[in-house]
N, C-alpha and C positions, 0 to 999 in steps of 0.2 A: 533441444537438437540444433546443431550448427549448420547453417546453409551455406552452399560453396557460393564464391563471389558472382559468378556467372548466373546462378539461380537468383541471387539476390537483385542483380542488375536487371533482369527480366521481370521480376516481381515489382520492382521500384517503378520501372516504365509503366506497368499495367495500374499500379495505385496513381501515378500521376494523371492518369485520364479517367479517374472513376471516383465518383462523389456516392457516398453512403446515404441514402434518404433518410434513415433512422437517425443518424448522427447529425445530418444536416437540421432536421426538425429539432433536434436538441441545441442548435446553435453550435456545435463544435465546427471549429474553422477549417480551412483547406489543409493547413500544415499539419495539424493533429491527425486529421483523417489520414492524410498521405502516410505520415509515419507509421500509424497502427494498422494500416489497411490488410496487411497480410498476417496479422496476429489473430484473426477470427473467422469463423466461417458464418454462414446464415443458415437457418433452418427453412423449412417448406412455408414457414408463417412469417418469414422475414425478420425473425428474432436474429440476434448475434450471438454466437457460441463461442466461448473462450475455453480451449481444452487444457485441463490440469494433468491427468492422466488418462489411463485407458479406460477408467471408469468414472471418472469424476469431470464435470463441465459447469461453467457458469453460463446461465441463458438470461439475456437481457433483452426485453421489448417494452412498448410503450405499458402495458398492463401486466407485466411479467419481470420479475428480477430475482432469479433463483441463484443463490450464492452456492458456493462449492465448499464441501468439507473433504480435506484431502490430505494424506500425509505428504504429497507432492505439492508443486506450486506452479502458476502460470508465470511466465516470464517474456519480456520482449525487449530488445535493444541490443547493446554492445555486450554480449556474453563473453568476449574474450579478455579485455582490459578495462572494465568500467571505472570510471573515476568515481562516480556517484551512484549509489543504489537505493531507489526508492521504493518503500513497502507500503501495501494496500490491503484491505480487505477485499477488494474486488477489482477485476480488469476495467470495467467501465468507469471507475473512479479513476484509474491511471489516465484515460483518455480525457476526462474531464479536468484533472488536474494539470494535464499538459496543455491543454487550450487555454489555460490562464497565465502559465509559467513558461511559454516557449521562448521568450525573450531573456528570461534569467539564466537558462542553463544551454549548454551545447549537449542537446539530447542525443547526439550521435556517439556521445562518450558516457551515456547513462544507461543503466538497467532498471526497468520497471518490473516489479515482482508484486503479484497477487498472492497473499497466503491463504486466502478463502476467508470464511466466516469465523473459523477456530484456529487462529495462529497456534503453532506449538515450538518448544524449545528444539525438538529434532530437526524442524525446518530450518530455523536460524543456525542451528550448529552446521547442517548442511552447506547452507549458502555462505556463512562465515568460512568454512574450510575451502570454499571454492573462490571466494573472493576477499581475502583477509586484508588487503590494504585500501579497499574503498573507503569513501565517506558513505555514511548511512543516514538516511532520512526516513521519518514516518509520516505517513499521510492518512492517519485514521480519523474516525469522526471527532468532532467537536462536543463530546459527551463524556459521562463517566467511563463508559466502556472503552471509549477511544484513549482517553487520558490513562487507564489503567495498562493498556496494551503498549503505550508509547513507553512507559515504565518497565513493562515485562520485557520489551524489545532490548532495551539499554541493558537489562540485567542479563538476559540470555547472551547478548553478545560478549559478555565476560564470563559465560558459564555459570551463572549465579541465577538466584530466583528469590522471589517473596510472595508471601500469601497477602492478598488485600480483601477487607471486608468491611461492610458499612454497617453502622449502628448509631441510630439518633443523629443523623447527619454527619457523623464523623468517621473518616477513612482510617481503619486501623491496619497497621502495616508491619510484618513481621518476616524475618529471615526464614527461609526454608530449612535451613540445617541449625541444629542445636550445637554449635560449637563456640569456640572462643570469639569469633566475629559476628556473633548472633546480635540482630538489632531489632528494635521496635520504634515505631513512630506513630503519631496520631496526626491528622490533618482535617480541617473542617472542610467538608464536602464542596463549599462554594469557593475555597482556595486551592483546592486540589487540582494539579496538573504536573506535568512533567517537570517544570523548572521548580515548584515548590517540594516536591518529592525529593530532587537532587539536594536542595538546600536543607531540608529537614532530616533526610538520611545519610547525608554526608556522602552522596554518589557523584562521581565525576561525570560530567555532561559528555557523552561519546556519540551524539547523533543529534541532527535537527529537525525539529517537530514543525509540521505545517498545518494550519488550520485555515478555514474562511475567516477573513478578517472582518465581515459585517456583522457578526454576533447573532445573526438570524437564520444561517443554515449550518447544519452538522455537517454535511458533505459537500465537496466540490460539485457533485452531481445535482444535489439540491440548488445549489447556486446557478448551475447552468438551466435547469427546469423553471427556475424562477424568471429567467429572462426570457421565455417562451411567450 
């Protein structure tokens, strides 16, 4: 939903003067809190609530993190002409990521989108239809599932798909359609990531992948928690 300029100015003035205790305890800086302040509500227990649609929401608290499964998505940022679109499993991960990369990007020109726990091709088709000229980024986990969804998003952006399966530490990859362009490939699990997939499968790189670089944390949220 688009917010008129006057309402945005009023909300931003409110955000300038408010610190979210839960985010502060997670070591989220003021700039990230200010940017996302109006993207969520709080429930009676003080947990953050991110709405995806009328029926689905993500809930985050110190002892709770309920991911959302929805055909829709949560978004925040420039929803008119974004230059860069960042895709996540969760909205709280978007906040954690921004906390570390606020100096790398002009976030006023970016759109942050959480696809929920189970991203789908239909979600990406909808997003691509709305923002076909933006640069796409994935910020999924630094684990097998995260690497698979990096590949899936890249394929879905081109209206393609592949099947991924694991057997004896080997990732088996096969095109979803049995036609003239049908391909198969195998990659050792320890070497499997988006780069190796593109190289072995002959896939053009059409997005940028972001992972925590310390090798110890799967998500940027984990990295935030480890600083507490």
